[in-house]
C-alpha beads as a LAMMPS data file, in Angstrom:
LAMMPS data file: protein, C-alpha beads

164 atoms
163 bonds

1 atom types
1 bond types

-500.0 500.0 xlo xhi
-500.0 500.0 ylo yhi
-500.0 500.0 zlo zhi

Masses

1 110.0

Atoms # bond

1 1 1 -343.004 414.189 367.708
2 1 1 -340.540 414.181 364.788
3 1 1 -342.088 410.993 363.388
4 1 1 -345.565 412.534 363.492
5 1 1 -344.290 415.656 361.714
6 1 1 -342.553 413.651 358.950
7 1 1 -345.611 411.386 358.576
8 1 1 -347.854 414.451 358.160
9 1 1 -345.516 416.013 355.605
10 1 1 -345.334 412.712 353.690
11 1 1 -349.131 412.317 353.646
12 1 1 -349.615 415.884 352.416
13 1 1 -346.967 415.334 349.740
14 1 1 -348.624 412.087 348.574
15 1 1 -352.035 413.751 348.431
16 1 1 -350.665 416.552 346.223
17 1 1 -348.883 413.998 344.030
18 1 1 -352.071 411.985 343.603
19 1 1 -354.007 415.133 342.648
20 1 1 -351.466 416.063 339.970
21 1 1 -352.907 415.247 336.593
22 1 1 -351.095 414.543 333.400
23 1 1 -351.926 416.660 330.398
24 1 1 -353.478 415.150 327.260
25 1 1 -351.131 413.568 324.721
26 1 1 -352.636 415.651 321.892
27 1 1 -355.054 418.560 321.594
28 1 1 -356.304 420.162 318.379
29 1 1 -358.562 423.176 317.997
30 1 1 -358.808 426.915 317.546
31 1 1 -357.146 429.837 319.270
32 1 1 -359.315 432.922 318.757
33 1 1 -357.700 436.295 319.369
34 1 1 -356.208 439.253 317.623
35 1 1 -353.581 441.913 317.986
36 1 1 -351.120 442.196 315.167
37 1 1 -351.542 438.452 315.147
38 1 1 -353.500 437.162 312.255
39 1 1 -356.854 436.459 313.911
40 1 1 -358.013 432.869 314.259
41 1 1 -355.343 430.214 314.545
42 1 1 -355.414 426.449 314.173
43 1 1 -353.730 425.216 317.334
44 1 1 -352.073 421.864 318.059
45 1 1 -350.595 420.816 321.402
46 1 1 -348.370 417.767 321.903
47 1 1 -347.391 416.530 325.376
48 1 1 -343.658 416.099 325.893
49 1 1 -343.983 414.822 329.453
50 1 1 -346.439 414.878 332.334
51 1 1 -346.306 418.691 332.660
52 1 1 -344.578 419.954 329.499
53 1 1 -345.898 420.367 325.981
54 1 1 -345.242 421.900 322.601
55 1 1 -347.867 424.171 321.045
56 1 1 -347.879 424.995 317.346
57 1 1 -350.310 427.612 315.983
58 1 1 -351.018 428.550 312.374
59 1 1 -352.856 431.826 311.865
60 1 1 -353.989 433.436 308.658
61 1 1 -355.861 436.432 307.416
62 1 1 -357.284 437.064 303.977
63 1 1 -359.039 440.163 302.701
64 1 1 -359.689 442.102 299.508
65 1 1 -356.367 443.953 299.664
66 1 1 -354.174 441.772 301.855
67 1 1 -353.371 438.241 302.942
68 1 1 -350.919 436.749 305.366
69 1 1 -349.994 433.831 307.560
70 1 1 -348.153 433.391 310.836
71 1 1 -346.828 430.222 312.485
72 1 1 -345.801 430.113 316.145
73 1 1 -344.133 427.394 318.209
74 1 1 -344.087 427.515 322.015
75 1 1 -342.665 425.253 324.707
76 1 1 -344.987 425.303 327.728
77 1 1 -344.762 424.261 331.365
78 1 1 -348.155 423.291 332.838
79 1 1 -348.937 423.544 336.564
80 1 1 -352.094 422.094 338.150
81 1 1 -354.227 424.458 340.235
82 1 1 -357.377 422.617 341.227
83 1 1 -359.457 419.759 339.765
84 1 1 -359.280 420.444 336.054
85 1 1 -357.769 423.933 336.294
86 1 1 -354.165 424.428 335.186
87 1 1 -352.020 427.446 334.569
88 1 1 -349.149 427.472 332.125
89 1 1 -346.228 429.554 330.994
90 1 1 -344.157 429.222 327.856
91 1 1 -341.658 430.711 325.449
92 1 1 -340.954 430.379 321.761
93 1 1 -341.209 432.209 318.496
94 1 1 -342.138 431.912 314.873
95 1 1 -342.361 433.513 311.479
96 1 1 -344.944 435.148 309.312
97 1 1 -345.510 436.652 305.925
98 1 1 -347.929 439.195 304.507
99 1 1 -348.795 440.686 301.145
100 1 1 -350.647 444.009 300.742
101 1 1 -352.036 445.428 297.511
102 1 1 -354.074 448.617 298.143
103 1 1 -355.509 450.880 295.429
104 1 1 -354.269 454.476 295.675
105 1 1 -356.635 457.405 295.175
106 1 1 -355.985 458.780 291.707
107 1 1 -354.904 455.439 290.234
108 1 1 -352.267 452.823 290.768
109 1 1 -351.654 450.426 293.638
110 1 1 -349.497 450.328 296.727
111 1 1 -347.921 446.883 297.054
112 1 1 -345.761 445.525 299.832
113 1 1 -344.826 442.120 301.158
114 1 1 -342.539 440.900 303.893
115 1 1 -341.498 437.860 305.845
116 1 1 -340.739 438.478 309.510
117 1 1 -339.608 436.617 312.620
118 1 1 -340.790 437.073 316.188
119 1 1 -340.062 435.926 319.748
120 1 1 -343.008 435.199 322.031
121 1 1 -343.875 434.453 325.620
122 1 1 -347.109 432.891 326.835
123 1 1 -349.021 432.732 330.106
124 1 1 -352.526 431.421 330.581
125 1 1 -355.105 429.412 332.440
126 1 1 -357.052 426.410 331.177
127 1 1 -359.858 424.115 332.238
128 1 1 -359.886 420.443 331.316
129 1 1 -363.491 419.195 331.203
130 1 1 -364.451 415.574 331.968
131 1 1 -365.229 415.266 328.260
132 1 1 -362.243 415.643 325.869
133 1 1 -362.568 419.446 325.720
134 1 1 -359.961 421.957 326.856
135 1 1 -360.776 425.677 327.106
136 1 1 -358.065 428.250 327.745
137 1 1 -357.463 431.968 328.021
138 1 1 -353.930 433.177 327.423
139 1 1 -351.812 436.271 327.013
140 1 1 -348.988 436.189 324.450
141 1 1 -346.589 439.132 324.143
142 1 1 -344.640 439.053 320.867
143 1 1 -341.686 441.127 319.723
144 1 1 -341.222 441.234 315.963
145 1 1 -338.109 441.547 313.834
146 1 1 -338.937 443.040 310.433
147 1 1 -340.252 446.211 308.800
148 1 1 -343.930 445.272 309.117
149 1 1 -343.803 443.627 312.536
150 1 1 -341.039 445.458 314.421
151 1 1 -342.704 446.257 317.724
152 1 1 -344.136 444.651 320.843
153 1 1 -347.628 443.224 320.343
154 1 1 -349.960 441.852 322.992
155 1 1 -352.246 439.033 321.936
156 1 1 -355.059 437.786 324.191
157 1 1 -356.915 434.721 322.967
158 1 1 -359.532 432.137 323.857
159 1 1 -358.634 428.565 322.954
160 1 1 -360.989 425.634 322.357
161 1 1 -359.298 422.284 321.769
162 1 1 -360.355 418.650 321.402
163 1 1 -358.074 416.319 323.374
164 1 1 -357.072 412.857 322.181

Bonds

1 1 1 2
2 1 2 3
3 1 3 4
4 1 4 5
5 1 5 6
6 1 6 7
7 1 7 8
8 1 8 9
9 1 9 10
10 1 10 11
11 1 11 12
12 1 12 13
13 1 13 14
14 1 14 15
15 1 15 16
16 1 16 17
17 1 17 18
18 1 18 19
19 1 19 20
20 1 20 21
21 1 21 22
22 1 22 23
23 1 23 24
24 1 24 25
25 1 25 26
26 1 26 27
27 1 27 28
28 1 28 29
29 1 29 30
30 1 30 31
31 1 31 32
32 1 32 33
33 1 33 34
34 1 34 35
35 1 35 36
36 1 36 37
37 1 37 38
38 1 38 39
39 1 39 40
40 1 40 41
41 1 41 42
42 1 42 43
43 1 43 44
44 1 44 45
45 1 45 46
46 1 46 47
47 1 47 48
48 1 48 49
49 1 49 50
50 1 50 51
51 1 51 52
52 1 52 53
53 1 53 54
54 1 54 55
55 1 55 56
56 1 56 57
57 1 57 58
58 1 58 59
59 1 59 60
60 1 60 61
61 1 61 62
62 1 62 63
63 1 63 64
64 1 64 65
65 1 65 66
66 1 66 67
67 1 67 68
68 1 68 69
69 1 69 70
70 1 70 71
71 1 71 72
72 1 72 73
73 1 73 74
74 1 74 75
75 1 75 76
76 1 76 77
77 1 77 78
78 1 78 79
79 1 79 80
80 1 80 81
81 1 81 82
82 1 82 83
83 1 83 84
84 1 84 85
85 1 85 86
86 1 86 87
87 1 87 88
88 1 88 89
89 1 89 90
90 1 90 91
91 1 91 92
92 1 92 93
93 1 93 94
94 1 94 95
95 1 95 96
96 1 96 97
97 1 97 98
98 1 98 99
99 1 99 100
100 1 100 101
101 1 101 102
102 1 102 103
103 1 103 104
104 1 104 105
105 1 105 106
106 1 106 107
107 1 107 108
108 1 108 109
109 1 109 110
110 1 110 111
111 1 111 112
112 1 112 113
113 1 113 114
114 1 114 115
115 1 115 116
116 1 116 117
117 1 117 118
118 1 118 119
119 1 119 120
120 1 120 121
121 1 121 122
122 1 122 123
123 1 123 124
124 1 124 125
125 1 125 126
126 1 126 127
127 1 127 128
128 1 128 129
129 1 129 130
130 1 130 131
131 1 131 132
132 1 132 133
133 1 133 134
134 1 134 135
135 1 135 136
136 1 136 137
137 1 137 138
138 1 138 139
139 1 139 140
140 1 140 141
141 1 141 142
142 1 142 143
143 1 143 144
144 1 144 145
145 1 145 146
146 1 146 147
147 1 147 148
148 1 148 149
149 1 149 150
150 1 150 151
151 1 151 152
152 1 152 153
153 1 153 154
154 1 154 155
155 1 155 156
156 1 156 157
157 1 157 158
158 1 158 159
159 1 159 160
160 1 160 161
161 1 161 162
162 1 162 163
163 1 163 164
């Protein structure tokens, strides 16, 4: 009876191990979301192992009276769910800078600029298509350290990345 139990456990374990899929070595695309983040981001993911990766995102915003950029780096752990579906969790941080120049009623301009740092977490779900396309939806809380970005922001974004 013990042998049958251990054989069953071993077969189940091997079937889960054979269903585990490695993540792509590289993925490049867009992460589209906004909070006090800077809108669209160019996103790059680099595998560091079978289930770990580094994600680097560069976001920017440019308008008539302001411009800014933000770069984030996150270490992520990826866990397979079911045939192409994965969920992931990560932590990291980054820095950003902004410049504002707004005309004031009655003449003159209000100008301000700042560089700030932030810490971030990340949790999301992704689907890896049979073609080299990865789509994801994630939630990234960020806590900022600076005059402009000194609070807790919640960023929800849709990611589309080409895998290679």
